[in-house]
N, C-alpha and C positions, 0 to 999 in steps of 0.2 A: 503576522497576525492580523488579521479582521475585525473590527470593532461590529459584532451585531445589531443591527436596527432598532431601533427603542428595545433590547432588552426581550424583546419575546420571546417563546418556547418553542422551535421549534417541532418540538414533540413533547410527548407525555408521560416518558418513560424512558430511561438510558442506562445504558452499563459501562460498567468500570473493572478492571483488572486491579485495581486496589481497595480494599475495604474500607480502610477507614478515610477521614474528613483529615484537611489541613486546613491552614486559614491564609489567607486570602494574603496575607501580608506574608507568609513563608514563601506561597506558589511566586509570587510576584517577585520576592529575592532572587530563588530558585533559577525562574526565566531570564533575568536579568544576568543571572551566574552564567548562562546556558548560552545569553548574547541575544535572545531572544527581543526584540518590542511586545511590550507594554504600558496599557492602555493607561490614564492618569486615573487615578482611583482614590482623592482624595478628598470625594462625596462618600467616600464607603468606609464602612469600620474594617481596619486590616484585619480585626481579630476574629471577623464571621469568618464561620466555615466554607471553603470551598472546594472544588473536586473536578478533573478533568473526567468527564463521559463521554461515551459517542452511541450514537443512534444508533446503533446492531452490537451485536455478541462479538461479528468474526472482525470490528476495526475493534472495539477492544482486546479481544486476542492479541490482536495485532503488536500491543504495548507492552503484552508479556516476554514477546517473539526480543532478539535482538536486531538492531538496526538493520543488519543486512537481510534479514528474513521477510523484511516486511513484504517483498513482492512477492512471495509466496503465499500469503495473506490474500493479496490481492489480485491474482489471479486464482483462486482455488489450489494449491499447490498442497493443501497440507494433508499431512500422515494420519490413517485411521485411529493411532491415539492422539495426537495432537487436537483432531475434532471432538475428540472429545473429550478432553481437557478443557473444552470449552464452558463445559457447565459447571466447572469447578475454580476455573480460576477466573469466573468473570461473571459480576453479581449484579443484579438489576437494579436502578435507583429511583424511584417514582420521583417524579415534579410536582411541587407543590404550588400552589399560587404565592406568588411574594419571589418565586426563586428567581435570581439573577442571571440570565445568559450575558455575560460579559464578554465573549471573543471566541472566534475557532479558532483550529492551527492548521487550516486549509487539505488534513488529511482527516476529517470526518470524526475529530476532538474538540469537545466545546465545554469552556471554562465555567460552569453554576457556581451563582453564588448562594449561601441561603441565609438571608439575614438571619436576626435570633429576633425570636418575637415575642 
């Protein structure tokens, strides 16, 4: 995982295949359980809402499919029904001033943290 420079938002809205928000602490724990690197978040509140999002609907939909199917998404080899499912399986997530882009996963996913106002 790569920490994004200065936490700047690379886009104004993203997409997610998961409807809810987790907490930053929950996501950190899950990433460590998966054996993934995670940046130091001691300066952030682990109770803040956090969510993995993607810049495009297609990338977000890729997270719905089993890992072995990712290549089909990247190469545009989805069936007509799968392309239709994108509308139902993926939701648009607006990016607000103050949202923090903590890391990216090098696959088109970004972890956004939404500090409580």
